[in-house]
C-alpha positions in Angstrom: -8.9 0.7 7.3 -4.8 0.4 7.0 -2.5 4.0 7.8 1.3 1.8 8.0 3.1 -0.6 6.4 6.1 -2.6 5.7 7.8 -3.1 3.0 11.3 -5.3 3.4 14.0 -6.4 0.9 15.5 -9.7 1.1 19.1 -10.6 -1.1 18.8 -14.5 -1.3 23.2 -16.0 -1.2 23.5 -17.6 -4.6 21.8 -20.7 -4.5 19.8 -20.1 -1.9 16.8 -19.2 -3.6 14.7 -21.8 -3.3 15.4 -22.1 0.2 13.8 -18.0 0.8 11.0 -19.0 -1.3 9.5 -21.7 0.6 10.7 -19.7 3.6 8.3 -16.7 2.8 5.7 -19.3 1.5 6.0 -20.9 5.3 5.8 -17.3 6.6 1.7 -17.2 5.9 0.1 -19.2 8.4 2.3 -17.2 10.9 0.8 -14.1 9.9 -2.6 -15.5 10.1 -2.3 -15.9 13.9 -1.4 -11.6 14.1 -4.6 -9.9 14.0 -3.2 -6.5 13.2 -1.5 -7.9 10.1 -4.1 -6.8 7.9 -3.0 -7.9 4.3 0.9 -10.1 4.0 2.3 -10.7 0.7 5.4 -12.8 0.1 7.2 -11.3 -3.6 9.8 -12.3 -5.6 11.2 -8.8 -7.3 14.0 -10.8 -9.1 16.0 -14.7 -9.6 17.4 -13.9 -6.4 15.3 -10.9 -4.9 12.5 -11.4 -2.8 10.5 -9.1 -0.6 7.6 -8.6 2.5 5.0 -6.0 1.9 2.2 -5.9 4.5 -0.1 -3.1 6.1 -1.4 -2.3 9.4 -4.0 -0.4 11.2 -1.4 1.0 13.5 1.8 1.4 15.3 1.1 -1.0 17.8 -0.1 -3.4 14.5 3.2 -3.1 13.0 5.4 -3.3 16.0 3.7 -6.4 17.3 4.7 -7.7 14.1 8.5 -6.6 13.6 8.3 -8.5 16.8 6.7 -12.1 15.8 7.2 -15.5 14.5 7.9 -13.8 10.7 10.7 -11.7 12.0 11.7 -14.1 14.4 11.9 -17.3 11.2 13.8 -14.7 9.0 16.5 -14.1 12.0 16.9 -17.4 12.0 17.3 -18.5 8.2 20.4 -15.3 8.2 22.4 -17.5 6.9 20.1 -17.8 3.9 20.6 -14.3 2.4 23.3 -12.0 1.2 22.9 -9.3 3.1 20.5 -8.2 6.5 16.8 -7.0 5.3 16.5 -4.0 4.3 13.2 -2.8 6.4 11.3 0.5 4.6 8.5 1.6 7.4 5.5 3.4 4.9 3.2 5.2 5.3 0.0 3.8 3.1 -1.4 6.5 1.3 -4.7 4.8 -0.1 -5.7 1.1 -0.5 -8.7 -0.8 -1.8 -9.2 -4.4 0.0 -11.3 -7.1 -0.2 -14.2 -6.4 2.4 
């Protein structure tokens, strides 16, 4: 069961959209190694707007993810972004996940 999540918005600098897309695609193998990250999505919201949506069973899982390898990769590649990521901690009210 998941109870908590993160919604992170990322705005690519002009001309950096493909690099941000590749960064998100490269994040999948990293989060597959995180047992408390129940579901993770790298998403595109617009031409230069991207995001990450992920869910966790509890606060310790969410905090582990925030200090994990994807977060480090975002920091290492801060030059790709027009501004700092907008990180929202969210509560999951209902979810349908594969068994």
